[in-house]
N, C-alpha and C positions, 0 to 999 in steps of 0.2 A: 504494500500500500504506500503510495507516494503522497506527500503533503501538497497543498495547493500551489506552492511556489516552486515546486520541483527541486527542493533542497534536501529532503529527507525521505528515505524509504525504510519501513520497518523490516527487520531481518531477524525474526524470531523474538523470543522473550527477553533476551539480554543483549541484543545487537541491533544497530541501525546502519544504514548507508547514508553518508552525507556528501553532497555535491559541493566540492570546493570551487567549482567554476561558476556557481550561481553568485549573483551580486551579493556582497555582504550587507548586513544591516548597517545603516549609517548611524554614527553616534549622535549626530546633530544635523539640522537642516544645512544644506549646501556643503556638507563635508566632501572633500576630494580624496579619493583613494590614491595613495602613493604606491607605485609599483615596488615590489620587494622580491629580490631573487630568492628562489628556493621556497616559496610559500606553498607549494603543492598544487596539484590540479586533479581534476577528475573526481570520481566517486571513491570514498574511503569507507572502510568498515570500522565503526566505533562499537566496542564491545566491553561490557563489564564482566570481569572474571573475579575469582575469589581474592586474588592478590592485587587488584586494581583495575584501572581503565587501560584499554589497548586500542590503538589505531593501526589497522592492517597488521595485526599480530606484533606490534612494537609497543612496549609499555610506556605509558605517559608518566612522567615525573614532574614534580614541582621544583624547578631549578632555581637556585640562588647563586649569584656570583660570590666569590670570596669577599668582594667589597660590600656585600649586603649582610654578611654574617657578623655575629658578635657585636651588635650595636652600631656597625658601620653603615654608611649611606653612600650610594653611588649615584652619579647624575644619570638621568635617563638617556642622555646622548651617549655616554660611555657604555652603559648597559646595552644599548642598541648595537653599538659597534661590536661588543663582546658576543652578542647573539647572532651576528651575521654568519651565515653558513651552518648554523645549528638548526635542527628540525623542530622549529617552534610551531605551535598549533594555530590554525586558522580560526577566525571568529565565527565562521559558519558552524564549527564544532561547538563553540560556546552556545550559539542559538539552538542547536540540536539538543544539547544537554538540557537547556531550559524547557524544551518541549518534552523531554524524556528524563525527568528528574531521578527516576530509579536507576539511571546509569551513572550518576555522579557518585564517586567513592565517598564513603562515610567520613573518612579521615580528612576530606576537604572541607568539612562542615565546621570550621573554626571561625569564631567571630573575629573580625578585623584581619582576615586573610583575603587578599585580593589577588586572584589568579589571572595573570595577563596572557593574552593570545596575540603574540607579536607578529604573526605572519602577514598581517595587513596593518599598515599605518595610515592614519587619516590626517588630513591637513585642513586647517580653516583658512578663511580668506586673508587673514593676517600672516599666514605662513607658519603658524604654530602647529606642531605635530602631536598626535594623540594615539593612544592604544586602548582597545576595549578590554574589560576585565569582568570576571564572574566572582560573585561574593555571596555569602550567606549572612543575612542581616540579623540573625537570631531567631527569625520566624520563617523566612522563605528565601529562596534563591533569587538573585537579581543580577542585572548587569549594569555596568557604568563605563566610564572612560576617564582617562587621566592624561594630562599633558606630559610629554617627554621631558620638558624643561624642569620638572620637579625632581626631588631626591627620592630614591628607591631604597627601602630597607628590607629587613627579613620578613615583613608582612606582605611583600610584593613579588612572589615568585612568578617565573615564566613557565607556562605549560609547554613541555617539549618531550620528544620521543627519545628513548634509549634503545 
């Protein structure tokens, strides 16, 4: 079964297919999508297993730079450079998880944890860059976005594949 936007297909009880070529949800009106190398394309299988979330049989981890650990803060621009070439997750996966909450790993359900999906960066008309994130507000899952110009600490992991 495919959703109305052609982004998600149900694939059993614990898996869905997500179309990374579908236009991502924009974080705000008139957001511009910035091209990013290695963001993935086509349909991917998103599956919840006993030990976590998998994309095409690769485990998803919540990645922190060494500069985010132990109370340190890294600039979003430096973090973006560090993530170049790494298999970061696409925000279409974020949207699919919000439609299929049962796939989100329980250990992601920590208050003040903002899980970023760096495969697509958005720009506003003033040239500022933004990344979308998934978070649990204590009652329900939601999404938001943050400017790359801010500092990123140990509450701001990037979702990526290993």
